[in-house]
N, C-alpha and C positions, 0 to 999 in steps of 0.2 A: 060695565056695555060700552061699547066700539064708537070710535070717531065717525058720525056717518059722512061726515063733510068728503065731499070725490079728491082727487089729487091735485095740486095745480095743475097741470098740464094739461083738465080736465073743466078748468073754470073758463068760462069763453069770457076773453079780454083781460086774464091774468097775465102778469110779465110773464109765470112759464108759458103760457099757452101761446102768446106771441111770439116769445121768443124762440119757440119750437116751429110755430109757423112760417117763422124767417130762413130758420135756420134751414126746414126743408127745400124752404123755396129757392134758398140762396146755391143747395147743392144740389136741386135739380136743374138749375140756370146754369151754373159750373160743370153739371153732366154733360147736357145738352151742347154747351160753345165746345167743350173737349172733342164730341164725339165730331160736330163739323172741322174742328182742326184734322182730324184724324186722318178724315176723308183727303184734308190738304196735305196731310204728309206730315204732318207736326205735331207738337205736342203741348198741353199749355207749360209744362216746365218749362220745356224747350225757349216757348214764346216769353217767359216770363223774362228769360235774358235777354232774349232781342228788345224788352219791351225796356228794361233797365239801362241797354244800351243806347236805345234810341234818345233817352233821357237826360242819361250822363255823359254820352259820350265814353271815348275807350276808358276801360276801366281796371283796374286791378281784378283780377279773379278770387282774391280773402276780400274786397270789397263788393264783389256780386254775391258772395258768399254769405254777408252781413247783412245786407241791402235785404235778399229775396228768402234770408233766416234757414237758410239749408247748411250744412256741413261743407266743408271743403273740398272734402274727398267727394260726396254728391257733385257740387259746382265743378273741379276739376273733372269730371268724366261728362257730364253735360256739354262742357267745353270744348273737348275732347270729338264727341260726333259732329257738335256745331262745324267745327273746324274742317274736320272729315268729309261734309258736305257741301262747303264753302261758303257755310253763311256767316262765320264771323274769322280773324285772324288776329293771331299773334306777335304781337312788335315786342321786341324790349323797350323801357320803360327809358324815357332821356334824362328823368331826374334820378335814377335810382338801376344802374346798370344789371344789377342781379335777377330784378324783379320785372315782369312782363304782364302788357295791358293788351286788353282784348276788343277789338274792335269789329262794326259791324261791317261786313261785304257790303257793295252793292247789289248782291245778289239775297243776300241775310236782309238789307231793306225792301227787297222786292215782294218777298216772304211774309216780312211780319205786318206789310200794307195790303197783302191779300189776306193775314191773319187778322189786322184789324175790320177790313170791311166782312167780315165771315161773323163776328162777334157783333160788329152792330148791325147789321142784317138781323140777328136772333135780338138785339138789343131793341132793334124795333117794334120787330113782332111782339116780343113779348109786352112792350110798352105802351105798345098803341092802344092797349086794353082799357088803359086810362088818358083822362079828357086832360088836357094842358094844367087844365087848374089842382087835378090830384096828385100828376108828376110833379107841380111844382112842389105843394108839401110834402111828396113823400124827400123828396130833396133835400129837403127841410128837416125834417125827422132824421135822414140820414147822416146829415151833418152834425145837429144835435147829439144823436146816438155818440159817431163818432170824436166829436169833440169832449164831451163827459166822459167817455173810456179808455181818453185815450188813443184813441185809436189814429189810424189813417184817414185824412178827409175823403170820401168816396172821388175815386176817378171821374174826371169831366170837364 
């Protein structure tokens, strides 16, 4: 006799079901926003660098790499492309002449602002489907999950 129970992802409301739905929604939202970024001539990876620079100010490439959890070689390549496009610049680190700081240019700030508008437009469109009480409840749940899982809190 076999086990007649459905797999965990088919049990409505199970942790696996909820996690699978959440993952699918997050992936879909990420794809949709990234498509909007591509139409504006950017990518999510490049914008993550600009976001980190907007948050932390001039930063060493190694620190950007660690913060965004990408290989140093990948970060170097991304930064080189951003420099070529005039979105960031490299300057010597005054505290260590051997090190280089990456900082956002005025043009990079403009592109970052445009990308933020694109992202916010998609967020407004998607989450407008929820009433304010549901959005507040979802924010509470997301913070609780982030806290419990040792994940960074949702941006906002």
